[in-house]
N, C-alpha and C positions, 0 to 999 in steps of 0.2 A: 391423424387428428386434425379437425376439423377448425376453419378458422378462425373462429369466435374464442375455443379452447386455448389455441397459440396464443392469441392476444393477451388474454388472462396471463397467461405464466411470462408472457415479454413485458407486461405491463407493473408488473408485481416491482414495487420499490422505486421504477424509473422515474424522473423528475420530468422528463420531456423528451417527444418523440417527433420529430421534423421528416414529414410530418405522417401523423397516423393513417391518412388517407393512401398518403404512398405505400406504408408499409401494407396495409391490407392489400392493395393492386398486386404489391411484389409476392405476396405470401401467396394470392388467390394464383396466380401465374406460373409459379413454383409448382403448388400442386397439378394446375393442369398438365403442366409440360414433365411431371416428376423429376424434377432435380433440384438440388438443396439450393438454397440462396447462399450468396459467400459474406461472411460475418468476418469483421477485422479489426483488433484491437491491438492498440502498439504497447510498447513498455520498454522504456529506455533502462539499460541496466547500467545506473548510473550508483548504484550500491549493489552488494551481494543479497541480503536479506529479501525477502519478498513478506507483508507483512500483511494483517487483517483488512484494511483499507486497501491494497490490492486485489484482495479479494472477492471485493464486491464484485467488480468486473467479470473477474474469473468464472464468478458462479453463474452470472448472468451468462456468460458464454457458453458453462455447460449445459443450460437451460435450454440453450439454442442446440447444440449437441444432442441432447436427449428429444428435440422437436425432427432431428435428422437433417439440420443444415451443415456447412461444412465452417469450419471456423479455422481462422488465421490467426496463430497465436503471432504477431509480429515483435521483433527483438531488433530495437533501433540500435543497432550497435554502430550505425553512421551516425543517425543524428544525436546520441548520446554523447558525443565526442563534441557537440554544441555545446548543450544541455538547454533544455525546455525554459524559458522565460517566464512562462507563465505562473503567475504569482509573485514574482522575486522583484523587490525595491531595487537591485543593485547587478553589475553586470556577472552573470554568471560565469565562476571558475571552468574553465574546457578540461576534459578529462583526456589522458593519452588513450591510445587504441590499445596498449596493454594493463592497459587499469579497466576499460572496458570489457574486455576480453576474459580477464579473472572476473569481473562481477558478473557475468553471462553463463559464465560454467556452470552454476549449480539452479538456473532459472527451469529448464527443462526438469528436473528432478523434482524442483519444489510445486510448479505449476502442474504434475503427474500429480499430485495427491489431490485436484481438485478437476481438471478437464481427463476424459476419457483417451489418455496417451496413444491409442491404436485407431482414433479418428483425428488428433489434432495435426494441423496444417503448421509447421514452424518456419518461417521465414523472417531472413537479416535484412534490413536496408540496405547493406553495403552494396549487396549483390546487384542494384539497378544506380542507387546514388554514387557510388564510388566508381562508377565508369560512365556517368551521365558525358552526354557531349557538351561543351559549354554553350555552344550556338542554342543547342536545343534546350537546355537551362535558361538561359537569356530570353526565349521569346515565352516561355511561361511568367516570368516575372515582368514581362512589358503588361500583362493583365491586371497587376496590381500596383496600389501608389501609395506613397508616404502616408496620404492624408488617411486611406484605407487602414492602413496598419494602427495609424495612432486613434483609432477608434477603439482598440482594444485598450481596457481598461489599464492596466499595470503600463503598458508604453505610455498612455495618456498621462499617466500620474508622475510617470518619472521625466518625460519631457515636460510639464508643467513645474516642478523640482528641477529643473536643469541638470539633472541626472542622465549620466551617460548609457546610451541604448547604442551598441552596437550594430552596424551592418549584419552582422552571421547572425543576430539574436531576430533581426528582421526575415532571415530566409530560414528560420527554423519552421512556424505555420506552412511555408510554400512546399519545404520538403516533406514535412507530414502528409501533406494534402496529394502531393506527387506518390505517395504511398500508396493511397486509393486510387489511383488512378491507374499505375503499374498492377494491382491487384485486381483490381476491377470488382473492388466492394460494392457488395449491396445494402450493408448495414455497416456503419461503424460505431463503437460504442466507445465510451468515455465519461469521465468525470466531468460535473457542471463548471468548472474551472477549463475545461478544455472546449467549451463551445466554439469559441473563435475559431483555433485550428480544425475543428470537424468542418465546420462551416467552409473553411477554405477547400476541402477537399469534395466537398460538393462544387463548388465554384470553378475548380478547377475540370472537373468531371464535364462540367457542363459547356467550358468552354473548348473543352476538347472533343466535343460531339459525342462523350458517353453518356449512359444513361444515369443521374445522381443517386447517389448513395443516401439512404436514411439515415438520420444521425440519431443516438438514444443516449442521452444523458442520466448518467445516475448519481446518488449525492455523495457527496467527499463524506468520508466518516470519520468524526472527532476520535481523538486518541484519547488515552489515559487520563489524561487532563480536563478532559470534556470540555476545552474550549475550539484548540486550533486543530487543524487538518493531521490525520495520523501522518507521522514523518518520523525517520529515525535521526533527522539532525536534529528536531526537536526532542527527541528522547523519549515520546508517548508513545511509542510505536509497541505492537505485539506481533512477534513474526511469527511464522507459521514452523518455523524450527526450533522456536522457543524450549526448552526443557518444560515438560507437563505441569509439574509443580511451580517454573515462574511464571508461565500462562496462566494459571489457574488463579493465582494471586494477582496478576494485574487486572482480569476479568472482573474480581471480586471487587476492585478497587473502582469499578466504574460506576459512575452516578446512577441511582434507580431511573432516573429520568431519561438517560441518554440508553438504559437498557434495552430498552423497546425497540429503539433502531437497531441496535445492534442483532437483535433477535429478526428483525425484518429483511437484513441485507446480509444476514451470515448464517440464516439458517432455513430450513422449510416448516417449522413449527407452527401450529395454528395459533393466530396470535390472540384470539378471543379468549382460548382455553389458557393462555400464559395470564393473562390479564386477570385470572380468577386466582392465581396463586400468590401467598406471602411474596413480597420483595426478596428476601433472603432466600426464599426456596426457589424462585423462578431465578434469582442471578447464577445459584449452584447449578441448576440444572442448565444455566447457558453456557456454563463454564464448563462441564462435561460435555454438552453438546459440541461446542468446538475443538475442545481436546482432541474426543473419539474421531472427528474426522480428519484430524493430521497426524495420531498418534495411536488410536486404537481405545478402544471401549475400557479395555484393563487399567491403561495408563491414567486414562479418565478418573475411573473410580478410586485408583491409588494416589492420586494428585488430591482428589477431595477428601480422603481418610488423612492425609498429610495436613492438610489445610488445617480441617477441623482440630485436629491434635495439636498445631503449633500453635495457632488462634483463637480455637475454642476453648482448650484446655492449657493455654500459655505454655505449653512444653515446649523444649528446642527440636530443632528438626533431625532428622536420626541421619541424613544424609546432609553434610555441609563440608565448603572447600574449604581447606586446612591451609594454614602461612605458617611459616617456621619461623623464628627469630632467634639469632643468636645470643643479643643483647639487647640495649633500651633503644627503640627505635621510634620517630615518631609517627601518629596514628595516618596522617595525610598521605607518608611514602607507602605506607602498609597497603592501605583502600588502593591505592592508584596500582600501585606492582600487583597486586591481588587481581585487579580486572573487575574487581567488582562496582569500582568508582571510576570515570570516564576518566579524570584528572584530580590532582591536588587541588586546584583550585573549585572544582565542584564539591570536594571534601569538603574545605575548608568552609562551604556554603551550607551545605547539610550542617555541621558543627554549628555555626551560626545562628541555624533556625531549630537548633534543640533536636536533630536528627541522628544522633550517634549515641550509642550507648556501650558500655563495656562492663560485663559481669552485673548488668542491671542498673549501674550509675551513669546516669547522662555526663556526656563529656561537652565541655563547655569552652575550651581553650584550645584554638587552633594549632598550639605549641605543645599541647599534649603528647605524652611518649607512653609507652606500653613495655614492659618489663617483667612480664609475666604471662601463663598460660591462661585461655579463658577464650570467652567468646563475645565477640563482638558484632553489636546490631547496628545495622546501616538502612536509615529508613525503616518501614514496617514490615518488610518483606526478605531483605536479606542479611545471611550471617556466616560470618566468618569463624573459624576455629583458630584460636592461635596457639600454637605448640613452641614453650621455649625447650 
């Protein structure tokens, strides 16, 4: 494929390329020497689910695969134990090795829904970081100053507010940068919030006499709240392993303003054609397209039909989880124990916001109990069948 066409594919949805001239030069050399470029993107397995926010990078990686380049899916099993401080206003809780390993187990299976599994190179950074010689590591960090680290917006804000910044957090960008040195990355992909860490990789490569990687940043995808970056901790995420009907409902809740960004970053649809559609039609199409990617077309069509039946005709879902009670029981206990709500406190908050109904009647008392069979509606998309 010619360089111009490759550039068009690579630049779609990208925020910044540092630098485009370097990228063109690398593409030209790769084409002349008939060798693929080495593309790197790292993912710390801090949680077991991969959500649509992660797929923004994964889809760009797949585009590089389709262009004939070598993609390295880097699992940061070592760095995840530190925790990336990016965007955090307080000291990160460190994860145990066992927690990280458990989270990483499902990553390969999940990313294989997007990447070509036969071509992907999977790396674990514990392979080189866990055995690095201390003298060698100290020689690397000599090239970085505290002042340089405090240029990071999150570190700077915490320093000014006299909030703790651990030395371990200072090490994170350097460790991520060394990943690029070890893998001899030609290009590293990351979100816009990762720009500092990505540039550290460029600096380390230069300091060690290696060719600098090109940095490509992708936008952060807002979650279903339309405000914050998609995040499991904020509960505004859509996991690629969500059930089709749950995924459909979440996507339909996305604002019309955010919908076009989802199309741009999560699909290959022609945006000009999408703009001609009615917003509801466009959103249904978006939900079906995304679900088909991860579950199949049949499941996407069935999820659309079920959504229309429940929310268009205001009927009850055909497949509801069942919770059995033997006697009168607090609603907050039922919601938490059923797993449909994360905690009793969240259930109380939902009740105060008018988000719970039992048999069509709104629940207003946080101490309300249920003593009969019926359907409990939680929010707009969750239903629980109570059987006594």
